DRENTORKOL-3810 file (N, C-alpha, C; in nm, 4 decimals):
REM DRENTORKOL-3810
@n.u->22.8587; n.v->34.7415; n.w->11.7172; ca.u->22.7493; ca.v->34.7229; ca.w->11.8111; c.u->22.7812; c.v->34.7917; c.w->11.9433
@n.u->22.8428; n.v->34.9070; n.w->11.9347; ca.u->22.8845; ca.v->34.9808; ca.w->12.0521; c.u->22.7728; c.v->35.0184; c.w->12.1461
@n.u->22.6520; n.v->35.0274; n.w->12.0973; ca.u->22.5415; ca.v->35.0671; ca.w->12.1835; c.u->22.5031; c.v->34.9557; c.w->12.2807
@n.u->22.5650; n.v->34.8399; n.w->12.2688; ca.u->22.5384; ca.v->34.7309; ca.w->12.3619; c.u->22.6088; c.v->34.7533; c.w->12.4956
@n.u->22.6867; n.v->34.8594; n.w->12.5057; ca.u->22.7581; ca.v->34.8881; ca.w->12.6296; c.u->22.6643; c.v->34.9294; c.w->12.7426
@n.u->22.5438; n.v->34.9632; n.w->12.7102; ca.u->22.4490; ca.v->35.0159; ca.w->12.8085; c.u->22.3412; c.v->34.9153; c.w->12.8457
@n.u->22.3761; n.v->34.7900; n.w->12.8549; ca.u->22.2754; ca.v->34.6861; ca.w->12.8781; c.u->22.2072; c.v->34.6960; c.w->13.0140
@n.u->22.2679; n.v->34.7687; n.w->13.1072; ca.u->22.2090; ca.v->34.7835; ca.w->13.2399; c.u->22.1166; c.v->34.9046; c.w->13.2491
@n.u->22.1046; n.v->34.9790; n.w->13.1408; ca.u->22.0217; ca.v->35.1001; ca.w->13.1405; c.u->21.8954; c.v->35.0787; c.w->13.0575
@n.u->21.7969; n.v->35.1633; n.w->13.0787; ca.u->21.6688; ca.v->35.1524; ca.w->13.0083; c.u->21.6623; c.v->35.2521; c.w->12.8932
@n.u->21.5659; n.v->35.2328; n.w->12.8053; ca.u->21.5466; ca.v->35.3286; ca.w->12.6966; c.u->21.5018; c.v->35.4636; c.w->12.7508
@n.u->21.4274; n.v->35.4637; n.w->12.8595; ca.u->21.3895; ca.v->35.5917; ca.w->12.9194; c.u->21.5135; c.v->35.6698; c.w->12.9630
@n.u->21.6189; n.v->35.6001; n.w->13.0033; ca.u->21.7434; ca.v->35.6671; ca.w->13.0422; c.u->21.8261; c.v->35.7078; c.w->12.9203
@n.u->21.8304; n.v->35.6215; n.w->12.8212; ca.u->21.9199; ca.v->35.6409; ca.w->12.7068; c.u->21.8588; c.v->35.7229; c.w->12.5939
@n.u->21.7285; n.v->35.7239; n.w->12.5835; ca.u->21.6583; ca.v->35.7869; ca.w->12.4721; c.u->21.5618; c.v->35.8933; c.w->12.5261
@n.u->21.6179; n.v->36.0041; n.w->12.5728; ca.u->21.5317; ca.v->36.1059; ca.w->12.6332; c.u->21.4408; c.v->36.1714; c.w->12.5310
@n.u->21.3360; n.v->36.2330; n.w->12.5793; ca.u->21.2981; ca.v->36.2455; ca.w->12.7199; c.u->21.2274; c.v->36.1198; c.w->12.7684
@n.u->21.2284; n.v->36.1037; n.w->12.8999; ca.u->21.1516; ca.v->35.9928; ca.w->12.9581; c.u->21.0063; c.v->36.0090; c.w->12.9189
@n.u->20.9441; n.v->35.8987; n.w->12.8884; ca.u->20.8032; ca.v->35.9035; ca.w->12.8506; c.u->20.7169; c.v->35.9135; c.w->12.9754
@n.u->20.6129; n.v->35.9914; n.w->12.9662; ca.u->20.5160; ca.v->35.9979; ca.w->13.0756; c.u->20.4320; c.v->35.8702; c.w->13.0716
@n.u->20.3684; n.v->35.8358; n.w->13.1813; ca.u->20.2838; ca.v->35.7149; ca.w->13.1804; c.u->20.1759; c.v->35.7262; c.w->13.0730
@n.u->20.1381; n.v->35.6128; n.w->13.0161; ca.u->20.0340; ca.v->35.6166; ca.w->12.9126; c.u->19.8996; c.v->35.6579; c.w->12.9721
@n.u->19.8147; n.v->35.7104; n.w->12.8870; ca.u->19.6801; ca.v->35.7492; ca.w->12.9295; c.u->19.6034; c.v->35.6265; c.w->12.9779
@n.u->19.5079; n.v->35.6488; n.w->13.0630; ca.u->19.4309; ca.v->35.5370; ca.w->13.1186; c.u->19.3547; c.v->35.4592; c.w->13.0115
@n.u->19.3224; n.v->35.5235; n.w->12.9011; ca.u->19.2494; ca.v->35.4544; ca.w->12.7946; c.u->19.3414; c.v->35.4100; c.w->12.6798
@n.u->19.4717; n.v->35.4066; n.w->12.7052; ca.u->19.5681; ca.v->35.3668; ca.w->12.6023; c.u->19.5481; c.v->35.2206; c.w->12.5618
@n.u->19.5823; n.v->35.1909; n.w->12.4393; ca.u->19.5720; ca.v->35.0535; ca.w->12.3907; c.u->19.6753; c.v->34.9647; c.w->12.4602
@n.u->19.6551; n.v->34.8357; n.w->12.4460; ca.u->19.7517; ca.v->34.7405; ca.w->12.5023; c.u->19.8902; c.v->34.7634; c.w->12.4440
@n.u->19.8963; n.v->34.7889; n.w->12.3140; ca.u->20.0255; ca.v->34.8111; ca.w->12.2489; c.u->20.0959; c.v->34.9335; c.w->12.3059
@n.u->20.0249; n.v->35.0420; n.w->12.3225; ca.u->20.0847; ca.v->35.1640; ca.w->12.3779; c.u->20.1339; c.v->35.1390; c.w->12.5195
@n.u->20.0542; n.v->35.0727; n.w->12.6002; ca.u->20.0972; ca.v->35.0406; ca.w->12.7373; c.u->20.2203; c.v->34.9516; c.w->12.7356
@n.u->20.2239; n.v->34.8561; n.w->12.6427; ca.u->20.3375; ca.v->34.7633; ca.w->12.6329; c.u->20.4658; c.v->34.8374; c.w->12.5964
@n.u->20.4595; n.v->34.9267; n.w->12.4998; ca.u->20.5795; ca.v->35.0013; ca.w->12.4594; c.u->20.6293; c.v->35.0864; c.w->12.5762
@n.u->20.5400; n.v->35.1522; n.w->12.6458; ca.u->20.5802; ca.v->35.2318; ca.w->12.7623; c.u->20.6470; c.v->35.1430; c.w->12.8672
@n.u->20.5909; n.v->35.0271; n.w->12.8899; ca.u->20.6446; ca.v->34.9333; ca.w->12.9888; c.u->20.7843; c.v->34.8861; c.w->12.9494
@n.u->20.8019; n.v->34.8507; n.w->12.8242; ca.u->20.9297; ca.v->34.7967; ca.w->12.7765; c.u->21.0393; c.v->34.9030; c.w->12.7820
@n.u->21.0043; n.v->35.0284; n.w->12.7654; ca.u->21.1043; ca.v->35.1354; ca.w->12.7747; c.u->21.1662; c.v->35.1458; c.w->12.9141
@n.u->21.1025; n.v->35.0876; n.w->13.0141; ca.u->21.1530; ca.v->35.0934; ca.w->13.1515; c.u->21.2305; c.v->34.9675; c.w->13.1921
@n.u->21.2506; n.v->34.8768; n.w->13.0980; ca.u->21.3238; ca.v->34.7519; ca.w->13.1237; c.u->21.4697; c.v->34.7711; c.w->13.0807
@n.u->21.5662; n.v->34.7290; n.w->13.1624; ca.u->21.7059; ca.v->34.7389; ca.w->13.1190; c.u->21.7265; c.v->34.6657; c.w->12.9866
@n.u->21.8074; n.v->34.7236; n.w->12.8988; ca.u->21.8279; ca.v->34.6660; ca.w->12.7662; c.u->21.8685; c.v->34.5191; c.w->12.7717
@n.u->21.9513; n.v->34.4839; n.w->12.8659; ca.u->21.9985; ca.v->34.3468; ca.w->12.8770; c.u->21.8904; c.v->34.2469; c.w->12.9144
@n.u->21.7777; n.v->34.2960; n.w->12.9597; ca.u->21.6671; ca.v->34.2081; ca.w->12.9990; c.u->21.5565; c.v->34.2015; c.w->12.8939
@n.u->21.5714; n.v->34.2754; n.w->12.7855; ca.u->21.4696; ca.v->34.2722; ca.w->12.6805; c.u->21.4751; c.v->34.1385; c.w->12.6070
@n.u->21.3607; n.v->34.0775; n.w->12.5907; ca.u->21.3523; ca.v->33.9511; ca.w->12.5186; c.u->21.3190; c.v->33.9742; c.w->12.3724
@n.u->21.3193; n.v->33.8681; n.w->12.2926; ca.u->21.2878; ca.v->33.8806; ca.w->12.1509; c.u->21.1522; c.v->33.9467; c.w->12.1232
@n.u->21.0507; n.v->33.9133; n.w->12.2006; ca.u->20.9181; ca.v->33.9735; ca.w->12.1790; c.u->20.9208; c.v->34.1230; c.w->12.2092
@n.u->20.9939; n.v->34.1621; n.w->12.3135; ca.u->21.0075; ca.v->34.3041; ca.w->12.3465; c.u->21.0750; c.v->34.3785; c.w->12.2312
@n.u->21.1816; n.v->34.3192; n.w->12.1794; ca.u->21.2545; ca.v->34.3827; ca.w->12.0690; c.u->21.1676; c.v->34.3935; c.w->11.9443
@n.u->21.0889; n.v->34.2910; n.w->11.9177; ca.u->21.0000; ca.v->34.2951; ca.w->11.8012; c.u->20.9012; c.v->34.4101; c.w->11.8143
@n.u->20.8451; n.v->34.4280; n.w->11.9325; ca.u->20.7512; ca.v->34.5379; ca.w->11.9541; c.u->20.8206; c.v->34.6718; c.w->11.9321
@n.u->20.9376; n.v->34.6892; n.w->11.9900; ca.u->21.0089; ca.v->34.8164; ca.w->11.9762; c.u->21.0491; c.v->34.8432; c.w->11.8316
@n.u->21.0940; n.v->34.7396; n.w->11.7618; ca.u->21.1344; ca.v->34.7564; ca.w->11.6215; c.u->21.0131; c.v->34.7918; c.w->11.5362
@n.u->20.9048; n.v->34.7192; n.w->11.5522; ca.u->20.7880; ca.v->34.7469; ca.w->11.4678; c.u->20.7291; c.v->34.8842; c.w->11.4970
@n.u->20.7453; n.v->34.9330; n.w->11.6184; ca.u->20.6947; ca.v->35.0653; ca.w->11.6539; c.u->20.7991; c.v->35.1752; c.w->11.6323
@n.u->20.9181; n.v->35.1352; n.w->11.5843; ca.u->21.0254; ca.v->35.2311; ca.w->11.5519; c.u->21.0671; c.v->35.3139; c.w->11.6729
@n.u->21.0812; n.v->35.2485; n.w->11.7868; ca.u->21.1171; ca.v->35.3149; ca.w->11.9119; c.u->21.2660; c.v->35.2955; c.w->11.9387
@n.u->21.3381; n.v->35.4054; n.w->11.9538; ca.u->21.4795; ca.v->35.4048; ca.w->11.9949; c.u->21.5635; c.v->35.3085; c.w->11.9107
@n.u->21.5467; n.v->35.3124; n.w->11.7814; ca.u->21.6133; ca.v->35.2169; ca.w->11.6930; c.u->21.7658; c.v->35.2139; c.w->11.7050
@n.u->21.8330; n.v->35.3246; n.w->11.7297; ca.u->21.9787; ca.v->35.3140; ca.w->11.7457; c.u->22.0212; c.v->35.2223; c.w->11.8608
@n.u->21.9356; n.v->35.2038; n.w->11.9586; ca.u->21.9658; ca.v->35.1138; ca.w->12.0706; c.u->21.9056; c.v->34.9755; c.w->12.0497
@n.u->21.7914; n.v->34.9702; n.w->11.9851; ca.u->21.7177; ca.v->34.8451; ca.w->11.9712; c.u->21.7711; c.v->34.7591; c.w->11.8563
@n.u->21.8044; n.v->34.8201; n.w->11.7432; ca.u->21.8523; ca.v->34.7414; ca.w->11.6289; c.u->21.9757; c.v->34.6573; c.w->11.6611
@n.u->22.0764; n.v->34.7113; n.w->11.7295; ca.u->22.1912; ca.v->34.6252; ca.w->11.7616; c.u->22.1531; c.v->34.5030; c.w->11.8449
@n.u->22.0579; n.v->34.5197; n.w->11.9350; ca.u->22.0130; ca.v->34.4061; ca.w->12.0163; c.u->21.9409; c.v->34.3028; c.w->11.9304
@n.u->21.8547; n.v->34.3500; n.w->11.8424; ca.u->21.7811; ca.v->34.2583; ca.w->11.7545; c.u->21.8781; c.v->34.1854; c.w->11.6617
@n.u->21.9701; n.v->34.2585; n.w->11.6031; ca.u->22.0656; ca.v->34.1958; ca.w->11.5098; c.u->22.1529; c.v->34.0955; c.w->11.5830
@n.u->22.1917; n.v->34.1254; n.w->11.7050; ca.u->22.2727; ca.v->34.0304; ca.w->11.7825; c.u->22.2005; c.v->33.8960; c.w->11.7935
@n.u->22.0700; n.v->33.8983; n.w->11.8194; ca.u->21.9926; ca.v->33.7738; ca.w->11.8263; c.u->21.9811; c.v->33.7081; c.w->11.6892
@n.u->21.9577; n.v->33.7903; n.w->11.5866; ca.u->21.9363; ca.v->33.7372; ca.w->11.4518; c.u->22.0623; c.v->33.6779; c.w->11.3915
@n.u->22.1785; n.v->33.7266; n.w->11.4310; ca.u->22.3029; ca.v->33.6686; ca.w->11.3807; c.u->22.3178; c.v->33.5247; c.w->11.4289
@n.u->22.2657; n.v->33.4975; n.w->11.5464; ca.u->22.2718; ca.v->33.3624; ca.w->11.6025; c.u->22.1574; c.v->33.2748; c.w->11.5523
@n.u->22.0395; n.v->33.3343; n.w->11.5389; ca.u->21.9205; ca.v->33.2584; ca.w->11.5001; c.u->21.8292; c.v->33.3457; c.w->11.4135
@n.u->21.8571; n.v->33.3509; n.w->11.2835; ca.u->21.7838; ca.v->33.4436; ca.w->11.1967; c.u->21.6331; c.v->33.4204; c.w->11.1926
@n.u->21.5896; n.v->33.2995; n.w->11.2080; ca.u->21.4466; ca.v->33.2698; ca.w->11.1994; c.u->21.3835; c.v->33.2528; c.w->11.3372
@n.u->21.4395; n.v->33.3224; n.w->11.4323; ca.u->21.3899; ca.v->33.3236; ca.w->11.5693; c.u->21.2413; c.v->33.3581; c.w->11.5716
@n.u->21.1668; n.v->33.2859; n.w->11.6522; ca.u->21.0242; ca.v->33.3142; ca.w->11.6729; c.u->21.0143; c.v->33.4085; c.w->11.7916
@n.u->20.9901; n.v->33.5358; n.w->11.7640; ca.u->20.9852; ca.v->33.6357; ca.w->11.8708; c.u->20.8469; c.v->33.6481; c.w->11.9333
@n.u->20.7468; n.v->33.5932; n.w->11.8698; ca.u->20.6134; ca.v->33.5920; ca.w->11.9287; c.u->20.5104; c.v->33.5287; c.w->11.8359
@n.u->20.5101; n.v->33.5705; n.w->11.7093; ca.u->20.4057; ca.v->33.5260; ca.w->11.6175; c.u->20.4442; c.v->33.4044; c.w->11.5345
@n.u->20.5650; n.v->33.4032; n.w->11.4795; ca.u->20.6096; ca.v->33.2935; ca.w->11.3921; c.u->20.7612; c.v->33.3037; c.w->11.3749
@n.u->20.8209; n.v->33.1945; n.w->11.3342; ca.u->20.9634; ca.v->33.1953; ca.w->11.3074; c.u->20.9965; c.v->33.2972; c.w->11.1999
@n.u->21.0872; n.v->33.3876; n.w->11.2293; ca.u->21.1276; ca.v->33.4906; ca.w->11.1344; c.u->21.0580; c.v->33.6246; c.w->11.1553
@n.u->20.9693; n.v->33.6340; n.w->11.2550; ca.u->20.8965; ca.v->33.7599; ca.w->11.2735; c.u->20.9879; c.v->33.8756; c.w->11.3145
@n.u->21.0874; n.v->33.8492; n.w->11.3966; ca.u->21.1815; ca.v->33.9552; ca.w->11.4343; c.u->21.2666; c.v->33.9956; c.w->11.3140
@n.u->21.3068; n.v->33.8982; n.w->11.2346; ca.u->21.3855; ca.v->33.9272; ca.w->11.1146; c.u->21.3077; c.v->34.0172; c.w->11.0196
@n.u->21.1839; n.v->33.9841; n.w->10.9935; ca.u->21.1041; ca.v->34.0644; ca.w->10.9008; c.u->21.0769; c.v->34.2041; c.w->10.9568
@n.u->21.0532; n.v->34.2139; n.w->11.0849; ca.u->21.0355; ca.v->34.3465; ca.w->11.1452; c.u->21.1624; c.v->34.4286; c.w->11.1289
@n.u->21.2757; n.v->34.3653; n.w->11.1473; ca.u->21.4044; ca.v->34.4345; ca.w->11.1416; c.u->21.4389; c.v->34.4800; c.w->11.0006
@n.u->21.4169; n.v->34.3948; n.w->10.9010; ca.u->21.4530; ca.v->34.4348; ca.w->10.7642; c.u->21.3587; c.v->34.5410; c.w->10.7094
@n.u->21.2436; n.v->34.5594; n.w->10.7706; ca.u->21.1494; ca.v->34.6606; ca.w->10.7242; c.u->21.1653; c.v->34.7955; c.w->10.7932
@n.u->21.2691; n.v->34.8088; n.w->10.8729; ca.u->21.3009; ca.v->34.9372; ca.w->10.9347; c.u->21.3481; c.v->35.0323; c.w->10.8246
@n.u->21.3136; n.v->35.1597; n.w->10.8326; ca.u->21.3572; ca.v->35.2550; ca.w->10.7296; c.u->21.5100; c.v->35.2599; c.w->10.7142
@n.u->21.5527; n.v->35.2832; n.w->10.5915; ca.u->21.6962; ca.v->35.2894; ca.w->10.5609; c.u->21.7675; c.v->35.3936; c.w->10.6459
@n.u->21.6994; n.v->35.5001; n.w->10.6802; ca.u->21.7624; ca.v->35.6066; ca.w->10.7595; c.u->21.8117; c.v->35.5544; c.w->10.8951
@n.u->21.7424; n.v->35.4586; n.w->10.9528; ca.u->21.7856; ca.v->35.4017; ca.w->11.0809; c.u->21.9124; c.v->35.3188; c.w->11.0633
@n.u->21.9201; n.v->35.2472; n.w->10.9527; ca.u->22.0392; ca.v->35.1648; ca.w->10.9273; c.u->22.1615; c.v->35.2512; c.w->10.8996
@n.u->22.1418; n.v->35.3693; n.w->10.8418; ca.u->22.2559; ca.v->35.4551; ca.w->10.8101; c.u->22.3274; c.v->35.5024; c.w->10.9365
@n.u->22.2580; n.v->35.5006; n.w->11.0497; ca.u->22.3187; ca.v->35.5390; ca.w->11.1769; c.u->22.4054; c.v->35.4278; c.w->11.2363
@n.u->22.3951; n.v->35.3085; n.w->11.1800; ca.u->22.4646; ca.v->35.1915; ca.w->11.2356; c.u->22.5489; c.v->35.1252; c.w->11.1267
@n.u->22.6586; n.v->35.1893; n.w->11.0878; ca.u->22.7391; ca.v->35.1362; ca.w->10.9771; c.u->22.7850; c.v->34.9918; c.w->11.0035
@n.u->22.7704; n.v->34.9109; n.w->10.9041; ca.u->22.8156; ca.v->34.7715; ca.w->10.9114; c.u->22.7134; c.v->34.6748; c.w->10.9679
@n.u->22.6215; n.v->34.7225; n.w->11.0464; ca.u->22.5241; ca.v->34.6331; ca.w->11.1091; c.u->22.4319; c.v->34.5707; c.w->11.0048
@n.u->22.3852; n.v->34.6522; n.w->10.9117; ca.u->22.2997; ca.v->34.6013; ca.w->10.8048; c.u->22.3732; c.v->34.5021; c.w->10.7171
@n.u->22.5004; n.v->34.5276; n.w->10.6926; ca.u->22.5807; ca.v->34.4358; ca.w->10.6108; c.u->22.5939; c.v->34.2999; c.w->10.6793
@n.u->22.6120; n.v->34.3003; n.w->10.8094; ca.u->22.6223; ca.v->34.1734; ca.w->10.8826; c.u->22.4922; c.v->34.0950; c.w->10.8746
@n.u->22.3812; n.v->34.1663; n.w->10.8897; ca.u->22.2514; ca.v->34.0992; ca.w->10.8808; c.u->22.2265; c.v->34.0506; c.w->10.7387
@n.u->22.2658; n.v->34.1285; n.w->10.6416; ca.u->22.2505; ca.v->34.0908; ca.w->10.5008; c.u->22.3243; c.v->33.9602; c.w->10.4709
@n.u->22.4430; n.v->33.9449; n.w->10.5258; ca.u->22.5209; ca.v->33.8221; ca.w->10.5062; c.u->22.4463; c.v->33.7011; c.w->10.5613
@n.u->22.3849; n.v->33.7176; n.w->10.6754; ca.u->22.3074; ca.v->33.6088; ca.w->10.7362; c.u->22.1865; c.v->33.5757; c.w->10.6493
@n.u->22.1216; n.v->33.6776; n.w->10.5979; ca.u->22.0023; ca.v->33.6568; ca.w->10.5149; c.u->22.0372; c.v->33.5800; c.w->10.3885
@n.u->22.1463; n.v->33.6169; n.w->10.3244; ca.u->22.1837; ca.v->33.5498; ca.w->10.1995; c.u->22.2233; c.v->33.4044; c.w->10.2229
@n.u->22.2591; n.v->33.3699; n.w->10.3445; ca.u->22.2959; ca.v->33.2311; ca.w->10.3760; c.u->22.1753; c.v->33.1453; c.w->10.4134
@n.u->22.0572; n.v->33.2056; n.w->10.4252; ca.u->21.9389; ca.v->33.1271; ca.w->10.4605; c.u->21.9045; c.v->33.0293; c.w->10.3489
@n.u->21.8678; n.v->32.9072; n.w->10.3848; ca.u->21.8231; ca.v->32.8121; ca.w->10.2823; c.u->21.6946; c.v->32.8619; c.w->10.2155
@n.u->21.6814; n.v->32.8383; n.w->10.0875; ca.u->21.5642; ca.v->32.8853; ca.w->10.0134; c.u->21.4340; c.v->32.8327; c.w->10.0737
@n.u->21.4345; n.v->32.7085; n.w->10.1200; ca.u->21.3135; ca.v->32.6506; ca.w->10.1778; c.u->21.2708; c.v->32.7264; c.w->10.3029
@n.u->21.3656; n.v->32.7777; n.w->10.3786; ca.u->21.3324; ca.v->32.8548; ca.w->10.4990; c.u->21.2632; c.v->32.9852; c.w->10.4617
@n.u->21.3076; n.v->33.0463; n.w->10.3542; ca.u->21.2477; ca.v->33.1725; ca.w->10.3101; c.u->21.1072; c.v->33.1489; c.w->10.2547
@n.u->21.0890; n.v->33.0394; n.w->10.1831; ca.u->20.9555; ca.v->33.0124; ca.w->10.1263; c.u->20.8532; c.v->32.9792; c.w->10.2344
@n.u->20.8995; n.v->32.9378; n.w->10.3516; ca.u->20.8083; ca.v->32.9089; ca.w->10.4624; c.u->20.7629; c.v->33.0347; c.w->10.5364
@n.u->20.8224; n.v->33.1484; n.w->10.5057; ca.u->20.7843; ca.v->33.2741; ca.w->10.5692; c.u->20.6558; c.v->33.3276; c.w->10.5060
@n.u->20.5910; n.v->33.4232; n.w->10.5692; ca.u->20.4667; ca.v->33.4785; ca.w->10.5134; c.u->20.4865; c.v->33.5400; c.w->10.3744
@n.u->20.3762; n.v->33.5540; n.w->10.3042; ca.u->20.3756; ca.v->33.6121; ca.w->10.1701; c.u->20.4435; c.v->33.7494; c.w->10.1726
@n.u->20.5296; n.v->33.7727; n.w->10.0770; ca.u->20.5997; ca.v->33.9004; ca.w->10.0648; c.u->20.7316; c.v->33.9055; c.w->10.1388
@n.u->20.7578; n.v->33.8064; n.w->10.2232; ca.u->20.8806; ca.v->33.8074; ca.w->10.3026; c.u->21.0053; c.v->33.7963; c.w->10.2151
@n.u->21.0005; n.v->33.7103; n.w->10.1148; ca.u->21.1180; ca.v->33.6948; ca.w->10.0275; c.u->21.1530; c.v->33.8269; c.w->9.9608
@n.u->21.0521; n.v->33.9015; n.w->9.9201; ca.u->21.0755; ca.v->34.0314; ca.w->9.8575; c.u->21.1331; c.v->34.1306; c.w->9.9578
@n.u->21.0821; n.v->34.1291; n.w->10.0813; ca.u->21.1345; ca.v->34.2181; ca.w->10.1852; c.u->21.2809; c.v->34.1879; c.w->10.2132
@n.u->21.3138; n.v->34.0595; n.w->10.2218; ca.u->21.4526; ca.v->34.0195; ca.w->10.2480; c.u->21.5432; c.v->34.0594; c.w->10.1317
@n.u->21.4974; n.v->34.0356; n.w->10.0093; ca.u->21.5778; ca.v->34.0699; ca.w->9.8914; c.u->21.5989; c.v->34.2207; c.w->9.8831
@n.u->21.4977; n.v->34.2977; n.w->9.9132; ca.u->21.5085; ca.v->34.4441; ca.w->9.9107; c.u->21.6116; c.v->34.4917; c.w->10.0138
@n.u->21.6077; n.v->34.4317; n.w->10.1328; ca.u->21.7031; ca.v->34.4690; ca.w->10.2371; c.u->21.8459; c.v->34.4359; c.w->10.1941
@n.u->21.8651; n.v->34.3164; n.w->10.1395; ca.u->21.9990; ca.v->34.2750; ca.w->10.0944; c.u->22.0494; c.v->34.3688; c.w->9.9851
@n.u->21.9644; n.v->34.3998; n.w->9.8898; ca.u->22.0041; ca.v->34.4893; ca.w->9.7806; c.u->22.0421; c.v->34.6278; c.w->9.8350
@n.u->21.9633; n.v->34.6778; n.w->9.9276; ca.u->21.9920; ca.v->34.8082; ca.w->9.9874; c.u->22.1240; c.v->34.8053; c.w->10.0650
@n.u->22.1477; n.v->34.6969; n.w->10.1370; ca.u->22.2721; ca.v->34.6842; ca.w->10.2130; c.u->22.3928; c.v->34.6765; c.w->10.1212
@n.u->22.3776; n.v->34.6047; n.w->10.0104; ca.u->22.4884; ca.v->34.5928; ca.w->9.9155; c.u->22.5184; c.v->34.7252; c.w->9.8474
@n.u->22.4163; n.v->34.8064; n.w->9.8251; ca.u->22.4391; ca.v->34.9359; ca.w->9.7595; c.u->22.5133; c.v->35.0329; c.w->9.8509
@n.u->22.5117; n.v->35.0081; n.w->9.9815; ca.u->22.5801; ca.v->35.0958; ca.w->10.0759; c.u->22.7253; c.v->35.0552; c.w->10.1009
@n.u->22.7640; n.v->34.9415; n.w->10.0481; ca.u->22.9013; ca.v->34.8943; ca.w->10.0713; c.u->22.9998; c.v->34.9666; c.w->9.9857
END
């Protein structure tokens, strides 16, 4: 999780080029992503991370932060429901995980330790997403 060394810096600083301000008619989501890129990494909350992960923004910096939270509380409610950050994270493309050796394996270990009842309480398709992520992580070991 070496990318956590830059917690005082923003994604605009770490993930060039800096983004220009969003257009005046930009959607709320676009404005939100632009706004979050200007927040120091150490100040990003779970909802901010969920937005960045789902939008695939600066994943080499964002995934370690998300996984750090998920290792402590895998079913964290980042905005919509318990486990929303986890599901956003496991649905990131495999190519992003390949840049962060070992991080996926750590998250996979946490996922396999989840009680079955917790997984069944997640939205439809979540169990399959989690199983796919675990299988992919195990194949890389």
